[in-house]
Backbone as ProteinMPNN parsed JSONL, in Angstrom:
{"seq_chain_A": "MVYYVYILLNDSKTRTYTDVTDDVDKRPDEHNAGRVKSSNPYRPYKIIYTESFETLSEARQKEKFYKSATGRRRLKEMFFKWTRQAVLPRAVRHWTLTTLREKLIKIGAKVVRHAWQVVFQMAG", "coords_chain_A": {"N_chain_A": [[39.679, -48.02, 129.302], [38.737, -50.891, 127.449], [35.702, -52.48, 126.707], [34.006, -55.534, 125.994], [31.306, -56.996, 124.267], [30.393, -60.262, 124.024], [29.534, -63.21, 122.221], [28.861, -66.531, 122.629], [28.745, -69.796, 121.185], [27.63, -73.076, 121.614], [29.137, -76.33, 120.893], [27.235, -78.141, 119.878], [25.535, -76.431, 118.708], [23.179, -75.478, 119.888], [22.889, -73.77, 122.012], [23.384, -70.408, 123.025], [25.477, -67.942, 124.561], [25.593, -64.849, 126.019], [27.48, -62.071, 127.049], [29.393, -59.572, 128.909], [32.763, -58.457, 128.945], [36.116, -57.503, 129.985], [38.288, -58.724, 129.059], [38.483, -60.369, 126.406], [39.873, -62.522, 125.422], [40.47, -64.247, 127.514], [38.039, -64.902, 128.773], [36.311, -66.842, 127.325], [37.768, -69.18, 127.803], [37.366, -69.545, 130.522], [34.665, -70.197, 130.529], [34.737, -72.635, 129.095], [36.273, -74.147, 130.811], [34.542, -74.657, 132.802], [34.027, -72.852, 134.836], [31.992, -71.042, 134.892], [28.898, -70.996, 136.059], [26.285, -70.939, 134.84], [26.733, -71.576, 132.155], [28.002, -73.971, 132.177], [26.79, -76.674, 131.827], [26.549, -76.911, 129.053], [28.902, -76.949, 127.63], [31.513, -77.591, 125.165], [32.293, -74.173, 124.181], [32.428, -71.771, 121.484], [33.654, -68.612, 120.404], [31.487, -66.601, 118.606], [30.919, -64.039, 117.992], [32.031, -60.718, 118.598], [32.036, -57.454, 120.018], [33.267, -54.229, 120.492], [33.428, -51.667, 123.059], [33.687, -48.379, 124.477], [32.824, -47.725, 127.018], [31.564, -49.295, 130.008], [28.83, -49.1, 130.445], [27.764, -48.704, 127.861], [28.413, -51.17, 126.715], [26.922, -52.921, 128.351], [24.364, -52.092, 127.697], [24.203, -52.872, 125.002], [24.524, -55.626, 125.348], [22.155, -56.204, 126.716], [20.366, -55.624, 124.656], [21.026, -57.669, 122.756], [20.148, -59.853, 124.152], [17.455, -59.559, 124.101], [14.302, -60.227, 122.419], [14.223, -59.012, 119.878], [16.952, -58.472, 119.461], [18.049, -61.067, 119.474], [16.819, -62.045, 117.216], [17.974, -60.365, 115.284], [20.68, -61.157, 115.469], [20.432, -63.797, 114.629], [19.635, -63.402, 111.97], [21.937, -62.094, 111.0], [23.924, -64.117, 111.253], [22.78, -66.17, 109.781], [22.726, -65.078, 107.221], [25.488, -64.815, 106.707], [26.263, -67.535, 106.863], [24.717, -68.633, 104.829], [25.839, -67.375, 102.591], [28.358, -68.448, 102.729], [27.975, -71.151, 102.314], [26.122, -71.815, 100.245], [25.96, -72.32, 96.667], [27.014, -69.844, 94.288], [25.112, -69.351, 92.282], [22.6, -69.714, 93.457], [22.401, -68.099, 95.679], [20.912, -65.774, 95.761], [18.291, -66.578, 96.027], [15.23, -66.619, 97.864], [14.504, -67.754, 101.216], [12.146, -69.211, 101.203], [11.85, -69.954, 98.494], [14.149, -71.532, 98.18], [13.597, -73.586, 100.041], [11.213, -74.678, 98.934], [12.141, -75.641, 96.443], [14.025, -77.556, 97.248], [12.398, -79.369, 98.658], [10.771, -80.178, 96.573], [12.492, -81.796, 95.099], [12.72, -83.927, 96.761], [13.797, -83.601, 99.346], [13.978, -83.833, 102.9], [12.715, -81.973, 105.593], [14.349, -81.06, 108.497], [14.254, -79.772, 111.671], [16.397, -77.989, 113.814], [17.321, -76.312, 116.76], [18.725, -73.479, 115.969], [18.831, -74.002, 113.325], [17.753, -75.115, 110.087], [17.668, -78.076, 108.561], [18.122, -79.78, 105.549], [17.535, -82.954, 104.508], [18.725, -85.287, 102.235], [17.59, -88.102, 100.393], [19.482, -91.057, 100.332]], "CA_chain_A": [[39.563, -49.465, 129.209], [37.815, -51.358, 126.417], [34.809, -53.565, 127.124], [33.531, -56.318, 124.859], [30.146, -57.879, 124.32], [30.76, -61.451, 123.271], [28.498, -64.229, 122.107], [29.413, -67.868, 122.479], [27.837, -70.83, 120.693], [28.197, -74.374, 121.974], [29.482, -77.185, 119.753], [26.057, -78.749, 119.271], [24.812, -75.31, 118.093], [21.851, -75.378, 120.478], [22.884, -72.75, 123.068], [24.276, -69.267, 122.957], [25.715, -67.265, 125.829], [25.968, -63.461, 125.75], [27.949, -61.403, 128.256], [30.346, -58.47, 128.751], [34.047, -58.702, 129.608], [37.193, -56.6, 129.591], [39.338, -59.579, 128.51], [37.767, -61.283, 125.518], [40.692, -63.711, 125.158], [40.465, -65.122, 128.689], [36.695, -65.264, 129.216], [35.823, -68.132, 126.791], [38.471, -70.273, 128.477], [36.681, -69.738, 131.798], [33.434, -70.936, 130.225], [35.064, -74.002, 128.694], [36.835, -74.848, 131.966], [33.452, -74.939, 133.724], [34.017, -71.906, 135.957], [30.794, -70.203, 134.802], [27.836, -71.93, 136.436], [25.145, -70.981, 133.911], [27.09, -72.145, 130.85], [28.724, -75.218, 132.414], [26.242, -77.913, 131.251], [26.471, -76.905, 127.584], [30.25, -76.786, 127.094], [32.388, -76.434, 125.003], [31.81, -73.015, 123.44], [33.32, -71.011, 120.604], [33.199, -67.244, 120.197], [30.97, -66.385, 117.262], [30.755, -62.606, 117.747], [32.485, -59.767, 119.617], [31.859, -56.049, 119.679], [33.975, -53.459, 121.52], [32.83, -50.413, 123.512], [34.568, -47.576, 125.318], [32.343, -47.693, 128.403], [30.843, -50.479, 130.472], [27.387, -48.89, 130.28], [27.441, -48.964, 126.449], [28.502, -52.609, 126.512], [25.768, -53.53, 129.032], [23.18, -51.751, 126.918], [24.206, -53.741, 123.821], [24.276, -56.984, 125.844], [20.719, -56.28, 126.988], [19.706, -55.69, 123.355], [21.225, -58.99, 122.158], [19.374, -60.834, 124.919], [16.037, -59.319, 123.84], [13.782, -60.963, 121.26], [14.665, -58.317, 118.659], [18.393, -58.677, 119.334], [18.305, -62.465, 119.091], [16.399, -62.152, 115.819], [18.994, -59.681, 114.491], [21.852, -62.04, 115.428], [20.083, -64.947, 113.799], [19.683, -62.931, 110.585], [23.339, -61.843, 110.655], [24.663, -65.36, 111.1], [22.235, -66.954, 108.684], [23.187, -64.459, 105.975], [26.89, -65.198, 106.532], [26.323, -68.973, 106.605], [24.149, -68.88, 103.502], [26.815, -66.95, 101.599], [29.526, -69.319, 102.804], [27.647, -72.532, 101.992], [25.375, -72.001, 99.003], [26.61, -71.938, 95.41], [26.746, -68.467, 93.867], [23.925, -69.297, 91.426], [21.344, -69.759, 94.217], [22.475, -67.245, 96.868], [19.892, -64.725, 95.707], [16.981, -67.15, 96.298], [14.688, -66.424, 99.212], [14.431, -69.013, 101.966], [10.957, -69.945, 100.762], [12.177, -70.552, 97.197], [15.119, -72.6, 98.43], [12.881, -74.672, 100.717], [10.296, -75.303, 97.973], [12.901, -76.388, 95.431], [14.611, -78.735, 97.879], [11.319, -80.318, 98.947], [10.313, -80.699, 95.28], [13.38, -82.877, 94.641], [12.698, -85.033, 97.713], [14.49, -83.356, 100.613], [13.174, -83.88, 104.123], [13.061, -80.849, 106.453], [14.593, -81.412, 109.892], [14.534, -78.529, 112.386], [17.239, -77.992, 115.002], [17.404, -74.984, 117.381], [18.953, -72.339, 115.08], [19.08, -74.472, 111.971], [16.835, -75.957, 109.359], [18.529, -78.958, 107.783], [17.429, -80.538, 104.521], [18.19, -84.247, 104.305], [18.431, -85.901, 100.943], [17.601, -89.559, 100.426], [20.741, -91.575, 99.814]], "C_chain_A": [[38.52, -49.813, 128.145], [36.998, -52.519, 126.972], [34.251, -54.245, 125.877], [32.228, -57.014, 125.205], [30.55, -59.076, 123.481], [29.599, -62.432, 123.272], [29.191, -65.549, 121.813], [28.334, -68.794, 121.94], [28.447, -72.173, 121.042], [28.373, -75.253, 120.739], [28.27, -77.831, 119.09], [25.129, -77.715, 118.644], [23.379, -75.192, 118.601], [21.756, -74.264, 121.512], [23.847, -71.623, 122.748], [24.408, -68.679, 124.35], [26.242, -65.877, 125.494], [26.364, -62.791, 127.045], [28.915, -60.276, 127.879], [31.623, -58.827, 129.503], [35.039, -57.615, 129.204], [38.373, -57.386, 129.02], [38.697, -60.676, 127.66], [38.575, -62.545, 125.185], [40.608, -64.723, 126.29], [39.08, -65.683, 129.01], [36.173, -66.569, 128.619], [36.508, -69.332, 127.439], [37.834, -70.581, 129.83], [35.374, -70.512, 131.598], [33.743, -72.394, 129.934], [35.687, -74.819, 129.815], [35.76, -75.159, 133.013], [33.362, -73.988, 134.901], [32.842, -70.927, 135.918], [29.587, -71.134, 134.945], [26.733, -72.061, 135.374], [25.477, -71.605, 132.555], [27.737, -73.528, 130.973], [28.102, -76.454, 131.737], [26.31, -78.012, 129.733], [27.823, -76.752, 126.911], [30.532, -77.818, 126.009], [31.745, -75.372, 124.11], [32.892, -72.459, 122.519], [32.761, -69.594, 120.509], [32.712, -67.113, 118.76], [30.832, -64.901, 116.944], [31.335, -61.809, 118.906], [32.268, -58.357, 119.091], [32.484, -55.241, 120.807], [33.285, -52.125, 121.795], [33.798, -49.693, 124.427], [34.127, -47.564, 126.777], [31.577, -48.974, 128.731], [29.341, -50.311, 130.257], [26.946, -49.113, 128.831], [27.429, -50.464, 126.173], [27.303, -53.322, 127.144], [24.475, -53.275, 128.26], [23.075, -52.658, 125.686], [23.956, -55.196, 124.216], [22.778, -57.181, 126.079], [19.935, -56.383, 125.679], [19.83, -57.091, 122.76], [20.478, -60.089, 122.908], [17.869, -60.653, 124.733], [15.602, -60.124, 122.613], [14.254, -60.333, 119.946], [16.155, -58.542, 118.413], [18.742, -60.086, 118.905], [17.919, -62.676, 117.626], [17.44, -61.519, 114.899], [20.251, -60.549, 114.365], [21.603, -63.236, 114.513], [20.164, -64.57, 112.321], [21.121, -62.711, 110.126], [24.073, -63.142, 110.371], [24.107, -66.221, 110.0], [22.72, -66.402, 107.357], [24.635, -64.859, 105.693], [27.0, -66.668, 106.169], [25.817, -69.277, 105.206], [25.141, -68.487, 102.419], [28.015, -67.887, 101.575], [29.239, -70.714, 102.26], [26.997, -72.707, 100.621], [26.185, -71.615, 97.773], [26.16, -70.541, 94.977], [25.428, -68.357, 93.079], [22.611, -69.253, 92.204], [21.355, -68.862, 95.457], [21.392, -66.178, 96.904], [18.486, -65.257, 95.989], [16.535, -66.79, 97.702], [14.671, -67.776, 99.913], [13.256, -69.865, 101.512], [11.233, -70.65, 99.432], [13.124, -71.732, 97.378], [14.432, -73.823, 99.038], [11.981, -75.416, 99.731], [11.038, -76.15, 96.949], [13.526, -77.654, 96.019], [13.551, -79.794, 98.187], [10.818, -80.968, 97.656], [11.198, -81.846, 94.796], [13.555, -83.97, 95.698], [13.437, -84.818, 99.015], [13.497, -83.393, 101.77], [13.654, -82.745, 105.026], [13.195, -81.341, 107.893], [14.983, -80.132, 110.613], [15.37, -78.809, 113.628], [17.329, -76.548, 115.467], [17.522, -73.822, 116.389], [19.006, -72.74, 113.623], [17.854, -75.156, 111.392], [17.716, -76.76, 108.434], [17.655, -79.709, 106.777], [18.213, -81.828, 104.306], [17.744, -84.835, 102.987], [18.482, -87.418, 101.093], [18.855, -90.071, 99.745], [20.534, -92.563, 98.778]], "O_chain_A": [[37.536, -49.094, 127.976], [37.531, -53.419, 127.62], [34.053, -53.61, 124.842], [32.07, -57.555, 126.299], [31.002, -58.917, 122.347], [28.793, -62.472, 124.202], [29.99, -65.666, 120.884], [27.149, -68.598, 122.208], [29.632, -72.402, 120.804], [27.829, -74.961, 119.675], [28.268, -78.046, 117.878], [24.071, -78.059, 118.115], [22.472, -74.848, 117.843], [20.651, -73.848, 121.859], [24.961, -71.84, 122.271], [23.555, -68.892, 125.211], [27.226, -65.743, 124.767], [25.661, -62.923, 128.047], [29.215, -60.056, 126.706], [31.569, -59.43, 130.575], [34.837, -56.904, 128.22], [39.346, -56.795, 128.552], [38.411, -61.77, 128.146], [38.009, -63.531, 124.714], [40.669, -65.929, 126.049], [38.964, -66.819, 129.471], [35.617, -67.368, 129.373], [35.891, -70.385, 127.604], [37.769, -71.74, 130.239], [35.026, -71.375, 132.403], [33.086, -73.289, 130.465], [35.64, -76.048, 129.783], [36.034, -75.846, 133.998], [32.679, -74.291, 135.88], [32.708, -70.08, 136.801], [29.302, -71.947, 134.066], [26.304, -73.17, 135.054], [24.582, -72.111, 131.878], [27.989, -74.182, 129.96], [28.839, -77.224, 131.119], [26.144, -79.1, 129.182], [27.879, -76.449, 125.719], [29.84, -78.834, 125.946], [30.787, -75.64, 123.385], [34.089, -72.648, 122.739], [31.546, -69.396, 120.532], [33.42, -67.465, 117.816], [30.65, -64.526, 115.786], [31.156, -62.177, 120.067], [32.31, -58.106, 117.886], [32.249, -55.546, 121.977], [32.656, -51.532, 120.918], [34.634, -50.321, 125.077], [34.955, -47.411, 127.675], [31.025, -49.636, 127.853], [28.654, -51.276, 129.922], [25.866, -49.655, 128.595], [26.544, -50.968, 125.481], [26.731, -54.227, 126.536], [23.603, -54.142, 128.184], [21.994, -53.152, 125.363], [23.26, -55.921, 123.505], [22.207, -58.199, 125.688], [18.961, -57.131, 125.592], [18.833, -57.649, 122.303], [20.209, -61.148, 122.342], [17.088, -61.504, 125.161], [16.437, -60.635, 121.866], [14.639, -61.041, 119.016], [16.569, -58.776, 117.278], [19.625, -60.287, 118.071], [18.599, -63.392, 116.89], [17.756, -62.076, 113.848], [20.82, -60.662, 113.279], [22.467, -63.626, 113.727], [20.699, -65.33, 111.513], [21.49, -63.085, 109.013], [24.769, -63.257, 109.362], [24.858, -66.936, 109.338], [23.087, -67.164, 106.463], [24.971, -65.206, 104.56], [27.752, -67.022, 105.261], [26.409, -70.077, 104.481], [25.273, -69.197, 101.422], [28.622, -68.097, 100.525], [30.153, -71.394, 101.793], [27.306, -73.665, 99.913], [27.001, -70.695, 97.825], [25.043, -70.123, 95.279], [24.715, -67.362, 93.208], [21.601, -68.798, 91.666], [20.387, -68.874, 96.218], [21.0, -65.73, 97.982], [17.567, -64.46, 96.176], [17.351, -66.67, 98.615], [14.809, -68.818, 99.272], [13.356, -71.09, 101.443], [10.885, -71.819, 99.268], [12.921, -72.799, 96.798], [14.658, -74.952, 98.603], [11.984, -76.647, 99.696], [10.606, -77.257, 96.626], [13.554, -78.699, 95.368], [13.791, -80.986, 97.995], [10.482, -82.152, 97.638], [10.707, -82.771, 94.149], [14.421, -84.834, 95.564], [13.684, -85.785, 99.734], [12.331, -83.029, 101.623], [14.858, -82.568, 105.211], [12.281, -81.958, 108.439], [15.942, -79.47, 110.215], [15.093, -79.736, 114.39], [17.406, -75.643, 114.637], [16.506, -73.24, 116.009], [19.209, -71.885, 112.761], [17.027, -75.704, 112.121], [18.435, -76.195, 107.609], [16.583, -80.208, 107.121], [19.397, -81.803, 103.969], [16.556, -84.877, 102.665], [19.313, -87.951, 101.828], [19.243, -89.567, 98.692], [21.499, -93.1, 98.235]]}, "name": "protein", "num_of_chains": 1, "seq": "MVYYVYILLNDSKTRTYTDVTDDVDKRPDEHNAGRVKSSNPYRPYKIIYTESFETLSEARQKEKFYKSATGRRRLKEMFFKWTRQAVLPRAVRHWTLTTLREKLIKIGAKVVRHAWQVVFQMAG"}
């Protein structure tokens, strides 16, 4: 049997939920239907990451890692790198976060922090 570690992110991008399942197609539907008590108040969710394992113990070990501070930091880095590559123009993808932040602030952007995101707002 194959086991999956999955990570869900709610629509407002403020909450993640990490767990193990043997049916990765059915489990998110259970969350979105409100049948999982701990994730119910933050619905709806989308799957943002899955990883498969041959044994339940391997999957539980990885789940425990992703719930640790180091694991959450690793996930944040993975998703930020993907988002940055998907959103930024090719000419500035190599900039560090500090360089990007400084250049945006220099031209008048306002920094607004949200859970996993830093948003730069430009004056209209």
